[in-house]
DODREN-491192 format. One record per residue (C-alpha): x, y, z; residue number from 1; residue in one letter. Coordinates in Angstrom, 1 decimal, decimal comma. Layout:
DODREN-491192
ATOM     c1     c2     c3  nr rest
ATOM      X      Y      Z NUM    A
...
***
This chain:
DODREN-491192
ATOM     c1     c2     c3  nr rest
ATOM   58,6   75,8   79,8   1    M
ATOM   57,0   72,5   79,7   2    R
ATOM   57,9   70,1   77,0   3    N
ATOM   54,7   70,0   74,8   4    I
ATOM   54,5   66,5   72,9   5    R
ATOM   50,7   66,6   72,3   6    E
ATOM   48,1   68,8   71,5   7    I
ATOM   44,5   67,0   72,5   8    I
ATOM   41,3   68,2   71,1   9    V
ATOM   38,1   67,8   73,2  10    H
ATOM   34,4   68,8   73,2  11    C
ATOM   32,3   70,3   76,2  12    T
ATOM   29,8   67,4   75,7  13    A
ATOM   27,0   69,9   75,8  14    T
ATOM   24,1   70,1   73,2  15    K
ATOM   24,9   71,4   69,8  16    F
ATOM   23,1   74,9   70,5  17    N
ATOM   24,1   75,7   74,1  18    R
ATOM   26,8   78,2   74,5  19    E
ATOM   29,0   77,6   77,4  20    V
ATOM   31,3   80,1   78,9  21    T
ATOM   35,0   79,7   80,1  22    V
ATOM   33,6   80,7   83,6  23    A
ATOM   31,0   77,8   83,5  24    E
ATOM   33,7   75,2   82,5  25    I
ATOM   35,9   76,6   85,2  26    D
ATOM   33,1   76,2   87,8  27    S
ATOM   32,4   72,6   86,4  28    W
ATOM   36,1   71,7   87,0  29    H
ATOM   36,2   73,1   90,3  30    K
ATOM   33,4   71,2   91,4  31    S
ATOM   35,4   68,1   90,4  32    L
ATOM   38,2   69,4   93,1  33    G
ATOM   40,4   70,7   90,5  34    W
ATOM   42,1   74,0   90,9  35    K
ATOM   40,2   75,5   87,7  36    G
ATOM   39,6   75,0   84,1  37    I
ATOM   41,5   72,1   82,8  38    G
ATOM   41,7   73,2   79,0  39    Y
ATOM   44,1   75,9   77,7  40    H
ATOM   42,0   77,3   75,0  41    Y
ATOM   38,0   77,1   74,4  42    V
ATOM   36,4   77,5   70,9  43    V
ATOM   33,2   79,0   71,3  44    M
ATOM   30,1   78,5   69,1  45    L
ATOM   31,0   81,8   67,0  46    D
ATOM   34,4   80,6   66,6  47    G
ATOM   35,9   83,1   69,2  48    K
ATOM   39,0   81,5   70,9  49    I
ATOM   39,2   82,1   74,7  50    C
ATOM   41,8   81,5   77,0  51    A
ATOM   41,5   78,9   79,7  52    G
ATOM   44,4   77,8   81,8  53    R
ATOM   47,8   79,3   81,2  54    Q
ATOM   49,8   77,2   78,9  55    V
ATOM   52,8   77,2   81,0  56    E
ATOM   50,6   75,3   83,6  57    E
ATOM   50,0   71,4   83,1  58    A
ATOM   46,2   71,0   82,1  59    G
ATOM   43,6   68,8   83,6  60    A
ATOM   42,0   67,3   80,7  61    H
ATOM   43,6   63,8   79,7  62    C
ATOM   44,7   61,6   82,3  63    I
ATOM   48,5   60,6   82,0  64    G
ATOM   49,0   63,3   79,1  65    H
ATOM   48,6   66,5   81,1  66    N
ATOM   52,2   67,3   81,9  67    S
ATOM   53,1   67,4   78,3  68    S
ATOM   50,1   68,4   76,4  69    S
ATOM   47,8   71,4   75,6  70    I
ATOM   44,1   70,8   75,9  71    G
ATOM   41,8   72,6   73,3  72    V
ATOM   38,0   72,4   73,8  73    V
ATOM   35,3   73,2   71,3  74    Y
ATOM   31,8   74,0   72,8  75    V
ATOM   29,4   71,4   71,8  76    G
ATOM   29,7   67,7   71,0  77    G
ATOM   26,0   66,5   71,6  78    L
ATOM   23,1   66,3   69,5  79    D
ATOM   19,6   67,6   70,6  80    G
ATOM   19,1   64,1   72,2  81    M
ATOM   22,3   64,3   74,2  82    G
ATOM   24,0   61,9   72,0  83    Q
ATOM   27,7   62,4   70,7  84    P
ATOM   27,8   64,1   67,5  85    K
ATOM   30,3   66,5   65,6  86    D
ATOM   28,5   69,7   66,2  87    T
ATOM   31,1   72,2   65,3  88    R
ATOM   29,9   75,2   63,5  89    T
ATOM   31,6   76,4   60,5  90    R
ATOM   33,3   79,2   62,4  91    E
ATOM   34,5   76,7   65,1  92    Q
ATOM   36,1   74,6   62,3  93    K
ATOM   37,8   77,5   60,8  94    V
ATOM   39,1   78,9   64,3  95    S
ATOM   39,9   75,2   65,6  96    L
ATOM   42,2   74,5   62,6  97    R
ATOM   43,8   78,1   62,7  98    N
ATOM   44,5   77,6   66,5  99    L
ATOM   46,0   74,2   66,0 100    L
ATOM   48,2   75,5   63,1 101    V
ATOM   49,4   78,4   65,3 102    S
ATOM   50,1   75,8   68,1 103    L
ATOM   52,0   73,6   65,7 104    K
ATOM   53,9   76,6   64,7 105    D
ATOM   55,0   77,1   68,3 106    R
ATOM   55,5   73,5   69,2 107    Y
ATOM   56,5   71,8   65,9 108    P
ATOM   57,3   68,5   67,8 109    Q
ATOM   53,7   68,3   69,0 110    A
ATOM   51,4   65,7   67,5 111    R
ATOM   47,5   66,5   67,4 112    I
ATOM   45,1   63,8   68,8 113    F
ATOM   41,4   63,8   69,9 114    G
ATOM   40,7   62,8   73,6 115    H
ATOM   39,2   59,7   72,3 116    R
ATOM   42,6   58,5   71,1 117    D
ATOM   43,6   58,1   74,9 118    F
ATOM   40,2   57,3   76,6 119    A
ATOM   37,2   55,3   76,0 120    A
ATOM   35,1   58,1   75,1 121    K
ATOM   33,6   59,6   71,9 122    A
ATOM   35,3   63,1   72,7 123    C
ATOM   35,7   65,2   70,6 124    P
ATOM   33,2   63,3   68,5 125    C
ATOM   35,2   63,3   65,4 126    F
ATOM   38,4   61,9   64,3 127    N
ATOM   41,0   64,8   65,2 128    A
ATOM   44,0   62,8   64,6 129    K
ATOM   42,9   62,1   60,8 130    A
ATOM   41,2   65,5   60,1 131    E
ATOM   44,3   67,5   61,3 132    Y
ATOM   47,0   64,9   60,0 133    A
ATOM   48,2   67,6   57,4 134    D
ATOM   49,0   70,2   60,1 135    I
***
């Protein structure tokens, strides 16, 4: 098993009301030349958590951190004009927190970050490190 040291939260960078499927993300990532979806978990607009890449496999979601992290993405992250915004639904907030608690239980040494903590991006469009500091 991989040594998981980080759990990194992302957004799909899609408009707030647009549902996105795991298959669609998989297709996007394959079009980049990757072997498939780079995230391990996807949190849908209704809060449903879907599996992405197997946790045993290194992700493809954060350069320099993939081998020792788990990538979690929520659908959304852009307002109606396409600008970065925390668009998480109430259901997404609850499910995302529950997922992170579960992952922290499984990987107690892991720390939670947002993609923006490692890249010059707005992703996940909120301060995940601060919001989940209590986990």
